[in-house]
C-alpha positions as semicolon CSV with decimal commas, in nm:
position;residue;x (nm);y (nm);z (nm)
1;M;9,132;7,127;9,664
2;R;9,250;7,289;10,022
3;A;9,353;7,686;9,976
4;F;9,420;7,983;10,238
5;V;9,213;8,254;10,206
6;V;9,168;8,652;10,301
7;D;8,810;8,716;10,373
8;K;8,883;9,085;10,380
9;Y;9,175;9,342;10,436
10;K;9,239;9,374;10,790
11;K;9,594;9,400;10,924
12;K;9,751;9,091;11,075
13;G;9,413;8,912;10,972
14;A;9,383;8,542;11,009
15;L;9,394;8,316;10,734
16;R;9,112;8,089;10,692
17;L;9,148;7,742;10,548
18;A;8,895;7,649;10,229
19;N;8,759;7,398;10,022
20;L;8,752;7,554;9,667
21;P;8,714;7,458;9,310
22;E;9,029;7,332;9,132
23;P;9,112;7,671;8,910
24;E;8,986;7,700;8,589
25;L;9,232;7,669;8,291
26;Q;9,279;7,925;8,036
27;D;9,449;7,826;7,660
28;N;9,780;7,938;7,763
29;D;9,795;7,846;8,094
30;V;9,958;7,543;8,278
31;L;9,797;7,337;8,624
32;V;10,053;7,342;8,827
33;R;10,016;7,069;9,139
34;I;10,178;7,323;9,425
35;Q;10,472;7,105;9,643
36;A;10,612;7,389;9,807
37;T;10,544;7,839;9,838
38;A;10,747;8,064;10,004
39;V;10,638;8,376;10,206
40;N;10,705;8,712;10,132
41;L;10,610;9,050;10,295
42;L;10,455;9,147;9,964
43;D;10,200;8,932;10,099
44;S;10,103;9,027;10,454
45;K;10,105;9,411;10,301
46;V;9,843;9,271;10,041
47;R;9,671;9,128;10,303
48;D;9,682;9,428;10,536
49;G;9,547;9,645;10,219
50;E;9,828;9,806;10,140
51;F;9,805;9,785;9,763
52;K;9,498;9,820;9,706
53;L;9,436;10,075;9,538
54;I;9,677;10,015;9,295
55;L;9,621;9,655;9,329
56;P;9,291;9,539;9,401
57;Y;9,185;9,215;9,506
58;R;8,845;9,102;9,580
59;P;8,800;8,913;9,870
60;P;8,772;8,636;9,932
61;F;9,095;8,572;9,729
62;V;9,385;8,365;9,797
63;L;9,753;8,496;9,906
64;G;10,083;8,334;9,756
65;H;10,315;8,461;9,547
66;D;10,600;8,186;9,442
67;V;10,520;7,856;9,374
68;A;10,768;7,507;9,265
69;G;10,561;7,195;9,170
70;T;10,462;6,997;8,911
71;V;10,247;7,062;8,536
72;V;9,959;6,844;8,566
73;K;9,713;7,007;8,272
74;A;9,821;7,200;8,008
75;G;9,585;7,474;7,816
76;S;9,540;7,409;7,421
77;G;9,828;7,745;7,377
78;V;10,044;7,600;7,571
79;R;10,387;7,518;7,388
80;R;10,654;7,567;7,598
81;F;10,573;7,274;7,895
82;K;10,391;6,989;7,923
83;V;10,232;6,715;8,172
84;G;10,487;6,607;8,405
85;D;10,729;6,887;8,363
86;Q;10,863;7,044;8,714
87;V;10,875;7,424;8,750
88;Y;10,905;7,731;8,919
89;A;10,710;8,072;8,888
90;R;10,574;8,426;9,034
91;P;10,245;8,405;8,893
92;R;10,123;8,765;8,779
93;D;9,952;9,010;8,954
94;H;9,611;8,966;8,985
95;R;9,605;8,582;8,975
96;V;9,846;8,539;9,235
97;G;9,738;8,257;9,490
98;T;9,976;7,974;9,601
99;F;9,907;7,893;9,931
100;A;9,723;7,629;9,769
101;E;9,723;7,278;9,652
102;F;9,690;7,432;9,233
103;I;9,688;7,742;9,083
104;A;9,726;7,826;8,699
105;V;9,987;8,013;8,573
106;D;10,005;8,169;8,217
107;E;10,297;7,989;8,069
108;A;10,500;8,297;7,997
109;D;10,536;8,322;8,385
110;V;10,680;7,977;8,412
111;A;10,982;7,785;8,407
112;L;11,172;7,451;8,415
113;K;11,293;7,430;8,839
114;P;11,697;7,429;8,859
115;N;11,776;7,080;8,815
116;N;11,975;7,121;9,130
117;L;11,706;7,228;9,389
118;S;11,455;7,066;9,550
119;M;11,088;7,189;9,564
120;T;11,113;7,354;9,911
121;E;11,406;7,548;9,791
122;A;11,300;7,598;9,429
123;A;10,967;7,797;9,585
124;S;11,234;8,046;9,763
125;I;11,324;8,144;9,463
126;P;11,112;8,350;9,177
127;L;10,971;8,639;9,408
128;V;11,285;8,749;9,514
129;G;11,512;8,641;9,214
130;L;11,300;8,834;8,987
131;T;11,361;9,137;9,243
132;A;11,702;9,095;9,233
133;W;11,755;9,045;8,911
134;Q;11,532;9,335;8,759
135;A;11,669;9,564;8,991
136;L;12,010;9,480;8,924
137;V;12,040;9,365;8,586
138;E;11,772;9,560;8,386
139;V;11,697;9,883;8,549
140;G;12,041;9,925;8,697
141;K;12,248;9,756;8,459
142;V;12,526;9,687;8,660
143;K;12,883;9,617;8,547
144;P;13,192;9,501;8,695
145;G;13,387;9,715;8,854
146;E;13,076;9,925;9,044
147;K;12,999;9,966;9,348
148;V;12,598;9,855;9,472
149;F;12,468;9,889;9,823
150;I;12,195;9,673;9,879
151;Q;12,014;9,693;10,179
152;A;11,893;9,377;10,454
153;G;12,170;9,161;10,344
154;S;12,017;8,915;10,587
155;G;11,655;8,890;10,414
156;G;11,486;8,708;10,146
157;V;11,563;9,006;9,864
158;G;11,936;9,062;10,020
159;T;12,046;8,714;10,000
160;F;11,935;8,699;9,681
161;A;12,101;9,051;9,518
162;I;12,426;9,002;9,719
163;Q;12,497;8,734;9,540
164;L;12,384;8,815;9,176
165;G;12,572;9,187;9,241
166;K;12,880;8,932;9,265
167;H;12,808;8,753;9,010
168;L;12,796;9,086;8,757
169;G;13,111;9,239;8,939
170;A;13,052;9,481;9,155
171;T;13,179;9,541;9,476
172;V;12,876;9,488;9,694
173;A;12,810;9,621;10,058
174;T;12,518;9,569;10,301
175;T;12,364;9,650;10,642
176;T;12,276;9,345;10,851
177;S;12,293;9,276;11,218
178;A;12,652;9,149;11,399
179;G;12,504;8,786;11,387
180;N;12,386;8,744;11,011
181;A;12,736;8,930;10,955
182;E;12,888;8,571;10,841
183;L;12,665;8,512;10,643
184;A;12,638;8,852;10,409
185;R;12,999;8,760;10,390
186;S;12,949;8,432;10,280
187;L;12,734;8,558;10,025
188;G;12,944;8,741;9,869
189;A;12,926;9,079;10,072
190;D;13,261;9,280;10,051
191;V;13,129;9,538;10,334
192;V;12,918;9,459;10,591
193;I;12,762;9,709;10,838
194;D;12,583;9,625;11,141
195;Y;12,288;9,850;11,161
196;K;12,275;9,864;11,506
197;T;12,588;10,059;11,572
198;Q;12,727;10,186;11,254
199;D;12,546;10,485;11,032
200;F;12,586;10,356;10,640
201;E;12,572;10,693;10,515
202;K;12,842;10,780;10,726
203;V;13,067;10,463;10,605
204;L;12,964;10,448;10,202
205;S;13,055;10,681;9,954
206;G;13,101;10,655;9,607
207;Y;12,855;10,417;9,447
208;D;12,689;10,326;9,126
209;L;12,344;10,216;9,275
210;V;12,143;10,163;9,634
211;L;11,896;9,895;9,618
212;N;11,651;10,062;9,893
213;S;11,424;9,791;10,116
214;Q;11,365;10,015;10,400
215;D;11,158;10,306;10,535
216;P;11,208;10,627;10,410
217;K;11,401;10,790;10,671
218;T;11,655;10,484;10,523
219;L;11,603;10,605;10,139
220;E;11,662;10,951;10,252
221;K;11,976;10,829;10,344
222;S;12,071;10,637;10,116
223;L;12,114;10,928;9,883
224;A;12,409;11,036;10,087
225;V;12,589;10,737;9,992
226;L;12,597;10,765;9,596
227;K;12,807;10,978;9,351
228;P;12,641;11,166;9,069
229;G;12,467;10,991;8,786
230;G;12,381;10,698;9,027
231;Q;12,075;10,481;9,086
232;L;11,866;10,487;9,369
233;I;11,630;10,154;9,278
234;S;11,388;10,111;9,564
235;I;11,126;9,837;9,606
236;S;10,977;9,984;9,940
237;G;10,823;10,277;9,771
238;P;10,763;10,561;9,763
239;P;10,629;10,503;9,365
240;D;10,699;10,726;9,095
241;P;10,485;10,868;8,811
242;A;10,689;10,647;8,562
243;F;10,553;10,295;8,803
244;A;10,154;10,427;8,765
245;G;10,210;10,479;8,407
246;K;10,280;10,174;8,369
247;L;9,960;10,004;8,567
248;G;9,732;10,297;8,386
249;L;9,583;10,432;8,660
250;N;9,304;10,677;8,660
251;L;9,461;11,082;8,696
252;F;9,380;11,093;9,041
253;L;9,564;10,836;9,141
254;K;9,868;10,892;8,899
255;L;9,862;11,245;9,117
256;V;9,862;11,061;9,438
257;L;10,154;10,874;9,348
258;R;10,342;11,152;9,200
259;L;10,307;11,362;9,531
260;L;10,414;11,091;9,726
261;S;10,751;11,012;9,542
262;R;10,810;11,434;9,508
263;G;11,003;11,479;9,783
264;V;11,244;11,194;9,734
265;R;11,247;11,290;9,309
266;K;11,351;11,654;9,340
267;K;11,617;11,584;9,635
268;A;11,785;11,294;9,389
269;K;11,771;11,516;9,112
270;R;11,965;11,807;9,284
271;L;12,219;11,553;9,324
272;G;12,247;11,410;8,980
273;I;12,098;11,065;9,078
274;R;11,789;10,886;8,939
275;Y;11,516;10,761;9,118
276;S;11,300;10,494;9,058
277;F;11,044;10,251;9,243
278;L;11,025;9,885;9,100
279;F;10,746;9,656;9,190
280;M;10,862;9,321;9,053
281;R;10,690;9,173;8,749
282;A;10,644;8,798;8,685
283;E;10,860;8,692;8,385
284;G;10,967;8,307;8,306
285;Q;11,232;8,412;8,074
286;Q;11,383;8,609;8,341
287;L;11,333;8,291;8,564
288;D;11,504;8,086;8,291
289;Q;11,829;8,309;8,329
290;I;11,825;8,278;8,707
291;T;11,790;7,929;8,685
292;S;12,134;7,889;8,463
293;L;12,252;8,076;8,755
294;I;12,167;7,829;8,992
295;E;12,257;7,542;8,783
296;S;12,643;7,708;8,750
297;G;12,648;7,709;9,127
298;A;12,701;8,155;9,088
299;I;12,372;8,145;9,353
300;R;12,189;7,929;9,606
301;P;11,865;7,976;9,785
302;V;11,896;8,092;10,153
303;V;11,616;7,916;10,359
304;D;11,536;8,037;10,702
305;K;11,266;7,770;10,801
306;V;11,006;7,537;10,684
307;F;10,639;7,477;10,775
308;P;10,390;7,248;10,664
309;F;10,073;7,389;10,504
310;E;9,837;7,384;10,782
311;K;10,105;7,640;10,958
312;T;10,060;7,881;10,700
313;G;9,959;8,136;10,883
314;D;10,184;8,101;11,151
315;A;10,509;8,104;10,845
316;L;10,352;8,466;10,764
317;A;10,354;8,564;11,119
318;Y;10,712;8,459;11,155
319;V;10,826;8,669;10,815
320;E;10,615;8,935;10,991
321;T;10,843;8,934;11,248
322;G;11,152;9,036;11,068
323;R;11,383;8,776;11,184
324;A;11,387;8,557;10,904
325;K;11,762;8,496;10,736
326;G;11,671;8,421;10,357
327;K;11,303;8,271;10,289
328;V;11,075;8,068;10,512
329;V;10,868;7,818;10,262
330;I;10,559;7,591;10,297
331;T;10,598;7,239;10,194
332;V;10,189;7,169;10,065
333;A;10,272;6,871;9,905
334;D;10,522;6,574;9,881
């Protein structure tokens, strides 16, 4: 099969198109013929080596964290899916690799594709959908009437999280450029802040939850908009001790992560705010729930550009510009 490979960790390093053996199937795996995949900033961070201490991949390896396609084989232990099923997924860590023609995925990570989406649209959903779900539903437990601030509302996570927040009954504020303000409002944002001309920490107050996806300076400003008892959930770091514990890291790495997040955790505690770092995980059952929301019309995909498989490197470079509205998708096969 054809696949785009990372030969070594390198910032903005080029991907190499290679011919690789078809993935081997474990008992609980389905083999998916990939028809579309999507690009995430996580892909560039993994390629650059930003996560190699806590999420090591041994080069050469295949990038890619989103998949939509058709099941062509099923392992002996598979019960939920059969050959011919149209599915989508975010494969679990250490088993990613969707910039390819085939991938083997544990059936626990897979869900049936929403009936009302094309493969291209479906590929845009898994990583950002699960990130938003785990932040707002699982960790944040957002309730009707609460106020939620979602940063970068025109990005991949932002476009999904705005819609999910509104579905949960929250008042949603977001930041974006003036040019993307109408997109944010069309997704359900109640308060839209132009980050180029306004300081969100001077506009917002008394919020129940902030979903942070930006830099450390923005993270610190986010504390100011939360009320006592509020939650600051960050998907861009710094990792906290609870995250280190889940990964089962050695004592040295646990200490490193504890020190990295010490400052924000202390400030949050002083203000009566809960801080947590979220690194989303693969979860097919949550994708099933997301599928229901999509099929009901509560959430729609937002796709900016679609690239052919041969232009995977160009798609990754475009995402790195930070200009994408929603997701960037790669078509792999018809």
